[in-house]
C-alpha positions as CSV (number, residue, x, y, z in Angstrom):
1,M,-76.3,135.8,99.8
2,N,-74.9,134.2,103.0
3,P,-72.5,136.5,104.9
4,I,-68.9,135.5,105.7
5,F,-67.4,136.6,108.9
6,S,-63.7,136.8,109.9
7,V,-61.5,136.1,112.9
8,G,-59.8,139.2,114.2
9,I,-56.2,138.4,113.3
10,Q,-54.7,140.7,110.7
11,S,-52.9,139.3,107.7
12,L,-54.2,135.8,108.4
13,W,-55.1,134.2,105.1
14,D,-58.7,133.4,104.3
15,E,-58.5,129.6,104.7
16,L,-57.8,130.1,108.4
17,R,-59.9,133.2,108.9
18,H,-63.3,133.0,107.2
19,M,-66.4,131.8,109.1
20,P,-69.3,131.5,106.7
21,A,-72.9,131.2,108.0
22,G,-74.0,127.8,109.1
23,G,-71.1,126.6,111.2
24,V,-69.6,126.5,114.7
25,W,-65.9,127.4,115.4
26,W,-64.1,127.0,118.7
27,I,-60.9,128.8,119.9
28,N,-59.2,128.0,123.2
29,A,-57.0,130.6,124.9
30,D,-54.6,130.1,127.8
31,R,-55.2,133.5,129.3
32,E,-58.5,135.2,129.9
33,Q,-57.2,138.6,128.7
34,D,-56.1,137.1,125.4
35,A,-59.6,135.7,124.9
36,I,-61.1,139.2,125.6
37,D,-58.7,140.8,123.2
38,L,-59.4,138.3,120.5
39,M,-63.2,138.9,120.9
40,N,-62.7,142.6,120.5
41,Q,-60.5,142.2,117.5
42,T,-63.0,139.8,115.9
43,L,-65.9,142.3,116.5
44,M,-63.8,145.1,114.9
45,A,-63.1,142.9,111.9
46,Q,-66.8,142.8,110.9
47,P,-68.3,145.2,108.4
48,H,-70.6,148.1,109.6
49,N,-73.8,146.4,108.4
50,A,-73.0,143.0,110.0
51,K,-75.5,141.4,112.4
52,V,-73.5,140.6,115.5
53,A,-74.5,139.4,119.0
54,V,-72.2,138.6,121.9
55,A,-73.1,136.4,124.9
56,G,-70.9,136.7,128.0
57,M,-70.8,133.9,130.5
58,G,-70.2,135.6,133.8
59,H,-68.7,138.7,132.1
60,A,-69.8,142.3,132.2
61,L,-69.7,142.8,128.5
62,R,-70.3,146.6,128.5
63,Q,-67.0,147.0,130.5
64,I,-64.8,144.7,128.5
65,I,-66.0,145.4,124.9
66,K,-63.8,148.2,123.5
67,L,-64.1,149.1,119.8
68,E,-62.3,151.8,117.9
69,Q,-64.2,154.3,115.9
70,D,-65.0,153.5,112.3
71,H,-64.4,149.8,113.1
72,G,-66.8,147.1,113.7
73,P,-70.6,146.8,113.2
74,D,-73.0,149.7,113.9
75,K,-75.0,147.6,116.4
76,I,-74.1,144.7,118.7
77,R,-76.6,142.8,120.7
78,L,-75.3,141.9,124.1
79,F,-76.6,139.0,126.3
80,S,-75.5,137.9,129.7
81,M,-75.7,134.3,130.9
82,P,-74.9,132.7,134.3
83,N,-71.6,130.9,134.8
84,H,-73.4,127.6,135.2
85,E,-73.9,124.4,133.2
86,K,-77.6,125.2,132.8
87,G,-76.7,128.5,131.1
88,L,-75.0,126.6,128.3
89,C,-77.8,124.0,128.0
90,Y,-80.4,126.8,127.4
91,F,-78.1,129.1,125.4
92,T,-79.7,128.6,122.0
93,R,-83.2,128.5,123.4
94,D,-82.8,131.8,125.2
95,L,-81.3,133.5,122.1
96,L,-84.4,132.7,120.1
97,C,-86.5,134.6,122.6
98,S,-84.7,137.9,121.7
99,I,-83.4,137.7,118.1
100,E,-83.8,135.9,114.8
101,P,-80.3,134.4,114.4
102,E,-80.3,134.1,110.6
103,H,-77.2,135.7,109.1
104,Y,-75.9,136.6,112.6
105,L,-72.4,136.2,113.9
106,L,-72.8,134.9,117.5
107,V,-69.8,135.2,119.8
108,L,-69.9,133.2,123.0
109,L,-67.3,134.3,125.5
110,C,-67.1,131.5,128.1
111,A,-66.1,132.0,131.7
112,N,-62.6,131.0,132.7
113,N,-62.5,127.2,132.9
114,A,-66.3,127.0,132.3
115,W,-66.1,123.5,130.8
116,Q,-63.7,122.1,133.5
117,N,-66.4,120.1,135.4
118,I,-68.5,119.2,132.4
119,S,-68.0,115.7,131.2
120,A,-66.8,114.9,127.6
121,E,-70.1,113.1,126.8
122,K,-72.2,116.2,127.7
123,L,-69.8,118.5,125.8
124,H,-70.1,116.3,122.7
125,G,-73.9,116.2,123.0
126,W,-74.0,120.0,123.4
127,L,-71.8,120.6,120.3
128,K,-73.9,118.2,118.2
129,K,-77.2,120.0,119.1
130,T,-75.6,123.5,118.7
131,F,-74.1,122.7,115.3
132,S,-77.5,121.5,114.0
133,W,-79.1,124.6,115.5
134,A,-76.5,127.0,113.8
135,K,-76.9,125.1,110.5
136,Y,-80.7,125.3,110.6
137,H,-80.8,129.0,111.4
138,N,-77.9,129.8,109.0
139,C,-75.8,131.7,111.4
140,S,-72.1,131.5,112.6
141,L,-71.2,130.8,116.2
142,L,-67.7,131.5,117.5
143,I,-66.9,130.1,120.9
144,I,-64.0,131.7,122.7
145,N,-63.0,129.6,125.7
146,P,-60.3,130.8,128.2
147,A,-59.0,127.9,130.2
148,N,-55.9,127.2,132.2
149,N,-55.6,123.7,130.8
150,S,-56.4,124.3,127.1
151,D,-54.5,121.2,126.1
152,K,-57.0,119.0,127.9
153,Q,-59.9,120.8,126.2
154,S,-58.3,120.5,122.8
155,S,-57.8,116.8,123.2
156,I,-61.5,116.3,124.1
157,L,-62.5,118.3,121.0
158,M,-60.0,116.7,118.6
159,S,-62.6,114.1,117.4
160,E,-65.5,116.6,117.0
161,Y,-64.7,117.6,113.4
162,Q,-68.3,116.6,112.5
163,S,-69.8,119.1,115.0
164,L,-67.1,121.8,114.7
165,S,-66.2,123.7,111.5
166,G,-62.9,124.7,113.0
167,M,-60.9,124.4,116.2
168,A,-57.8,126.4,117.2
169,S,-55.8,127.4,120.3
170,L,-54.2,130.7,121.2
171,R,-51.2,129.9,123.5
172,Y,-48.7,132.2,125.3
173,E,-45.2,130.8,125.4
174,S,-41.9,132.5,126.1
175,A,-43.1,136.1,125.5
176,M,-44.8,135.2,122.2
177,H,-48.2,133.9,121.1
178,L,-48.8,130.8,119.0
179,Y,-51.9,130.3,117.0
180,D,-52.3,126.5,116.7
181,V,-55.0,125.5,114.2
182,A,-56.1,121.9,114.5
183,W,-58.5,122.3,111.5
184,W,-60.4,125.1,109.9
185,S,-63.2,124.5,107.3
186,N,-64.9,127.2,105.2
187,E,-65.7,128.1,101.6
188,K,-62.0,128.0,100.8
189,G,-61.5,124.4,101.8
190,V,-60.1,122.7,104.8
191,S,-56.7,123.5,106.4
192,A,-55.3,121.4,109.3
193,R,-52.3,121.4,111.6
194,Q,-51.1,124.9,111.1
195,Q,-49.0,126.6,113.8
196,L,-48.4,130.3,113.4
197,Q,-46.6,132.9,115.5
198,L,-48.5,136.0,116.4
199,E,-47.5,139.4,117.7
200,Q,-49.7,142.0,119.4
201,H,-49.2,145.8,118.8
202,D,-51.5,148.3,120.4
203,G,-54.1,145.5,121.0
204,Q,-54.0,144.4,117.4
205,W,-53.3,140.7,116.6
206,R,-51.3,140.0,113.5
207,L,-49.0,137.4,112.1
208,A,-45.4,137.8,113.2
209,K,-44.4,137.2,109.6
210,Q,-46.0,136.4,106.3
211,E,-46.5,132.7,106.1
212,E,-46.9,130.5,103.0
213,T,-50.5,129.8,102.2
214,T,-49.8,126.1,102.0
215,V,-50.1,123.3,104.5
216,Q,-46.9,123.1,106.5
217,P,-44.9,120.2,105.0
218,R,-43.5,117.3,107.0
219,S,-39.9,118.4,106.5
220,D,-38.8,117.4,110.0
221,E,-38.8,113.6,109.7
222,K,-35.0,113.4,110.2
223,R,-35.0,115.7,113.3
224,I,-34.4,114.0,116.7
225,L,-35.3,116.1,119.8
226,S,-33.9,114.6,122.9
227,N,-33.4,115.2,126.6
228,I,-29.7,115.7,127.3
229,D,-29.7,112.8,129.8
230,V,-30.6,110.3,127.2
231,L,-27.1,110.5,125.6
232,E,-25.4,110.1,129.1
233,G,-23.3,113.2,128.6
234,A,-22.3,112.7,124.9
235,P,-22.7,115.6,122.5
236,A,-25.3,115.7,119.7
237,L,-24.6,112.8,117.4
238,S,-25.3,114.8,114.1
239,E,-26.8,118.0,112.8
240,Y,-30.2,116.4,113.1
241,W,-30.0,116.0,116.9
242,T,-31.2,118.8,119.2
243,L,-30.6,118.4,123.0
244,F,-32.7,120.0,125.7
245,P,-31.9,120.2,129.5
246,T,-35.4,119.4,130.6
247,N,-38.5,117.5,129.4
248,E,-40.5,120.7,129.6
249,E,-38.3,122.5,127.1
250,L,-38.4,119.5,124.8
251,F,-42.2,119.4,125.0
252,N,-42.5,123.1,124.1
253,E,-40.3,122.6,121.1
254,A,-42.1,119.4,120.1
255,R,-45.4,121.3,119.8
256,T,-44.1,122.8,116.5
257,T,-43.1,119.4,114.9
258,Q,-45.0,117.2,112.5
259,A,-43.0,113.9,112.2
260,A,-39.9,114.3,114.3
261,T,-38.5,111.8,116.8
262,L,-38.9,112.8,120.5
263,V,-36.9,111.1,123.2
264,F,-37.9,112.0,126.8
265,A,-35.9,111.1,129.9
266,L,-37.5,109.6,133.0
267,R,-35.4,109.9,136.3
268,Q,-38.0,109.6,139.1
269,N,-41.4,108.0,139.6
270,N,-43.0,111.3,140.4
271,Q,-42.4,112.5,136.8
272,I,-44.6,109.9,135.3
273,E,-47.9,111.7,135.4
274,S,-46.6,115.0,134.0
275,L,-44.7,113.1,131.3
276,A,-47.9,111.1,130.5
277,R,-49.8,114.4,130.1
278,Q,-47.2,115.8,127.8
279,I,-47.1,112.7,125.6
280,H,-50.9,112.6,125.5
281,T,-51.0,116.2,124.4
282,L,-48.5,115.7,121.6
283,R,-50.1,112.6,120.3
284,R,-53.6,114.0,120.2
285,Q,-52.6,117.4,118.8
286,R,-49.6,116.7,116.5
287,G,-50.8,113.4,115.0
288,S,-49.5,109.9,114.3
289,A,-46.4,110.7,112.4
290,L,-44.4,111.7,115.6
291,K,-42.1,109.1,117.1
292,I,-42.2,109.4,120.9
293,L,-39.8,107.4,123.1
294,V,-39.1,107.5,126.8
295,R,-35.8,106.4,128.2
296,E,-35.7,105.4,131.8
297,T,-32.4,106.7,133.2
298,K,-33.0,105.1,136.7
299,A,-35.1,102.2,137.8
300,S,-38.4,103.9,138.5
301,L,-41.1,102.3,136.3
302,R,-43.7,99.8,137.3
303,A,-45.5,97.7,134.7
304,T,-48.6,99.9,135.1
305,D,-46.5,103.1,134.6
306,E,-45.1,101.7,131.4
307,R,-48.6,100.8,130.3
308,L,-49.8,104.3,131.0
309,L,-47.0,105.9,128.9
310,L,-47.7,103.6,126.0
311,G,-51.5,104.2,126.3
312,C,-50.9,108.0,126.2
313,G,-49.2,107.6,122.8
314,A,-45.5,106.7,123.3
315,N,-44.1,104.4,120.6
316,M,-41.6,102.8,123.0
317,V,-40.3,102.8,126.5
318,I,-36.5,102.0,126.8
319,P,-35.6,100.4,130.1
320,W,-32.9,101.8,132.4
321,N,-30.6,98.8,132.0
322,A,-30.4,99.2,128.2
323,P,-26.9,100.5,127.3
324,L,-26.5,103.6,125.1
325,S,-25.7,101.6,122.0
326,R,-28.9,99.6,122.5
327,C,-30.9,102.8,123.0
328,L,-29.6,104.3,119.8
329,T,-30.6,101.1,117.9
330,L,-34.1,101.3,119.3
331,I,-34.4,105.0,118.3
332,E,-33.3,104.1,114.8
333,S,-35.9,101.2,114.7
334,V,-38.9,103.5,115.0
335,Q,-38.0,105.7,112.0
336,G,-40.7,105.7,109.4
337,Q,-43.3,104.3,111.8
338,Q,-46.9,105.5,112.0
339,F,-48.6,105.3,115.4
340,N,-51.8,103.4,114.9
341,R,-53.1,102.6,118.5
342,L,-56.2,104.4,119.8
343,V,-55.5,107.1,122.4
344,P,-58.5,108.2,124.5
345,E,-59.4,111.8,124.2
346,D,-59.4,112.3,128.0
347,I,-56.2,111.3,129.9
348,T,-58.3,110.9,133.0
349,T,-59.5,107.6,131.5
350,L,-55.9,106.4,131.3
351,L,-55.0,107.6,134.8
352,S,-57.9,105.8,136.3
353,M,-56.8,102.7,134.4
354,T,-53.5,102.6,136.2
355,Q,-54.7,104.1,139.6
356,P,-58.2,102.8,140.2
357,L,-57.7,101.9,143.8
358,K,-57.0,104.9,146.1
359,L,-56.9,102.9,149.4
360,R,-53.9,101.8,151.4
361,G,-53.4,99.8,154.6
362,Y,-56.0,98.2,156.8
363,Q,-59.6,98.1,155.6
364,P,-62.6,96.5,157.3
365,W,-63.5,93.1,155.9
366,N,-66.5,94.2,153.8
367,L,-64.7,97.2,152.4
368,F,-61.8,95.1,151.5
369,C,-63.9,92.6,149.6
370,E,-65.7,95.5,147.8
371,A,-62.4,97.2,146.8
372,V,-60.9,93.9,145.4
373,S,-64.1,93.2,143.5
374,N,-64.0,96.6,141.9
375,M,-60.5,96.0,140.8
376,V,-61.2,92.6,139.3
377,N,-64.3,93.8,137.5
378,N,-62.6,96.9,136.0
379,T,-62.7,96.4,132.3
380,L,-60.1,99.1,131.6
381,L,-57.4,97.0,133.3
382,P,-55.6,94.2,131.6
383,P,-56.8,90.6,132.3
384,D,-55.0,88.6,134.9
385,G,-52.8,91.6,135.7
386,K,-54.7,93.5,138.3
387,G,-52.8,92.3,141.4
388,V,-52.2,89.4,143.8
389,L,-54.5,88.3,146.6
390,V,-52.6,86.7,149.5
391,A,-54.0,84.9,152.6
392,L,-51.5,84.5,155.5
393,R,-52.1,82.4,158.7
394,P,-49.9,83.3,161.7
395,V,-47.7,80.8,163.4
396,P,-49.0,79.2,166.6
397,G,-48.8,81.5,169.6
398,L,-49.2,84.6,167.5
399,R,-52.5,86.3,167.1
400,V,-53.6,87.7,163.8
401,E,-54.1,91.1,165.3
402,Q,-50.4,91.0,166.4
403,A,-49.3,90.1,163.0
404,L,-51.2,93.1,161.6
405,T,-49.1,95.4,163.6
406,L,-46.1,94.2,161.6
407,C,-47.8,94.8,158.3
408,R,-46.8,98.2,156.8
409,P,-47.8,98.6,153.1
410,N,-46.3,101.7,151.6
411,R,-47.9,101.8,148.1
412,V,-51.3,103.2,147.4
413,G,-53.5,100.3,146.3
414,D,-52.0,97.8,148.7
415,I,-54.7,96.9,151.3
416,V,-55.0,94.5,154.1
417,T,-57.7,93.1,156.4
418,I,-58.0,90.4,159.1
419,G,-60.6,87.8,159.9
420,D,-61.2,84.1,160.3
421,N,-57.7,83.9,161.9
422,R,-56.1,85.0,158.6
423,L,-54.4,88.1,157.3
424,L,-55.6,89.0,153.8
425,M,-53.6,91.3,151.5
426,F,-54.3,92.6,148.0
427,L,-51.2,94.0,146.3
428,S,-52.5,96.0,143.3
429,F,-50.6,95.5,140.0
430,C,-48.0,93.2,141.7
431,R,-46.8,90.3,139.6
432,V,-46.8,87.0,141.3
433,T,-43.1,86.6,140.5
434,D,-42.5,89.8,142.6
435,L,-44.6,88.7,145.5
436,D,-41.6,87.7,147.8
437,T,-39.9,91.0,147.1
438,A,-43.1,92.9,148.0
439,L,-43.6,91.0,151.2
440,N,-40.0,91.7,152.3
441,H,-40.7,95.4,151.9
442,I,-44.0,95.2,153.8
443,F,-42.9,93.1,156.8
444,P,-39.8,94.0,158.9
445,L,-39.2,90.3,159.7
446,P,-39.1,87.3,157.4
447,T,-42.6,86.1,156.6
448,A,-41.6,82.5,157.4
449,D,-41.1,83.6,161.0
450,I,-44.5,85.3,161.2
451,F,-46.8,83.1,159.2
452,S,-47.1,79.3,158.9
453,N,-49.2,79.1,155.8
454,R,-49.6,81.1,152.7
455,M,-52.2,81.0,149.8
456,V,-51.9,83.1,146.6
457,W,-54.5,84.0,143.9
458,F,-53.4,86.1,140.9
459,E,-55.8,85.2,138.1
460,D,-59.1,87.1,137.8
461,N,-61.3,84.0,137.9
462,Q,-59.3,82.7,140.9
463,I,-59.7,86.0,142.8
464,A,-63.4,86.3,141.9
465,A,-64.0,82.7,143.2
466,E,-62.2,83.4,146.4
467,L,-64.2,86.6,146.9
468,V,-67.4,84.5,146.9
469,Q,-66.0,82.6,149.8
470,L,-64.8,85.7,151.7
471,R,-68.2,87.3,151.5
472,D,-69.7,84.3,153.2
473,V,-67.6,84.9,156.3
474,T,-69.9,86.1,159.1
475,P,-69.2,89.5,160.8
476,E,-68.5,87.6,164.1
477,K,-65.3,86.2,162.5
478,W,-64.1,89.6,161.2
479,G,-61.1,90.9,163.1
480,K,-60.2,94.4,164.4
481,P,-56.8,96.0,164.8
482,L,-55.4,96.3,168.3
483,P,-56.0,99.6,170.0
484,V,-53.1,102.0,169.6
485,S,-51.9,103.1,173.0
486,A,-48.9,105.2,171.8
487,Q,-47.4,106.3,168.5
488,K,-44.1,104.5,168.5
489,K,-42.2,102.0,166.4
490,V,-43.2,98.4,166.8
491,I,-39.7,97.3,166.1
492,N,-36.5,99.4,165.9
493,A,-35.6,98.6,162.3
494,E,-35.4,100.2,158.9
495,H,-35.3,99.0,155.3
496,D,-32.1,99.6,153.3
497,G,-33.7,98.7,149.9
498,H,-32.9,95.0,150.2
499,V,-33.7,93.8,153.7
500,W,-34.9,95.1,157.0
501,R,-32.1,95.7,159.5
502,R,-32.2,96.5,163.2
503,I,-30.9,99.9,164.4
504,P,-28.6,99.6,167.4
505,E,-29.5,101.8,170.4
506,P,-26.8,103.1,172.7
507,L,-27.3,102.1,176.4
508,R,-25.4,103.6,179.4
509,L,-24.8,101.0,182.1
510,L,-23.8,103.4,184.8
511,S,-25.2,106.8,185.7
512,D,-23.0,109.9,186.1
513,D,-23.4,109.8,189.9
514,T,-22.3,106.2,190.1
515,E,-19.2,107.0,188.1
516,R,-18.2,109.9,190.4
517,A,-18.7,107.8,193.5
518,S,-16.4,105.1,192.2
């Protein structure tokens, strides 16, 4: 008869606790000490005659394993492995050199952030091989993985239900622990999307309260969780509304929801990446029934930023100039919707989609052509929306090197080069309709006073065709910036958000000695 092992959480029902032989289970933990405590409790939960082996990745197991008397198996086989990717690759092979794993419970305690630098493709391949190995040898493997960013790890594993019998996360939030089960499969059936509150007494994990042994129902479809800034100072509109002062508090509460409506507020451009990560986590972990909206309270979103938020799982982005009445209508319009777009398991893919070019300012001619070519050939970016290529020829009497000193791009992704008596600029993710506005921000003087001719390419095939011509320019015609003699302003001016304005400088016509003499 095949043995059935148990996770070391007391009063947890069998559907979320049992681990029969022939499967692989994965539990993430936010804190390393929680992972160690969970490992010890799992070992003590096994019967005396159980076959148990523990492999520690960079851990001194004899020092951290602490079992109470009359609890746990009579004998535990201990194995150490290096904190290295190769140790994981040869994990199953090395075990076979020492034990016959049939009917064993194998516990792998990973090092802190052990999978951080391992690609998702390698992780998926390792899980597939390990699951086949555990099924062939009829043993149970429990992987306990402490990681600072367990949300990222969970998102990567969310699609591995064919290679994992169960996946859960142990999180510490606001002086309490949450046990979040993505899915758990055993002889009792399959349970999914269960979130339970745990408490720890004398090192013992147990449920904070007895929970129903049924799948948590979607009873929160009418709930609306909103940032307080969304309503512009108005109170909650009904008993279904809950207001939060920050997006972080809204995010933490949203992790317990199933089908509620979430409305985040976006005030500044530097909030975009953190908000995108929160939306990605909620969409990957809480499913497609959530309605996620972002309201822009101030003008801060570019087209690529909006595309990033939608790609991470947001149903809608409400622009800053939409009045409150229009905002409430849009919130009402998403009720009952199911999110059906594909969200990549790794948010790095989405971030690279919107920020593929990490250069700014002057670049040599060949590097400029290579960078623009990489942008045009990036298949993750939308067609004909990657940016604008501009060629500017200076007015007679002005050298192109002198015109370059007036060019001051501020955005990452805006690059410039000179050659063949032309100044070439590539403005990433700039719409052709916004080109004049962008140039007014880059140059302190009107471009008509600096350049006599301008050519623009904004479609992918146009830019690609022009790149062929640019690569034919010989190095003798490439330009170089003027040598910098001193770090000072080229022109005494500043940009007020609309146009460049000169800053007046006070001048004294007479010295103090001259004034006294008079």
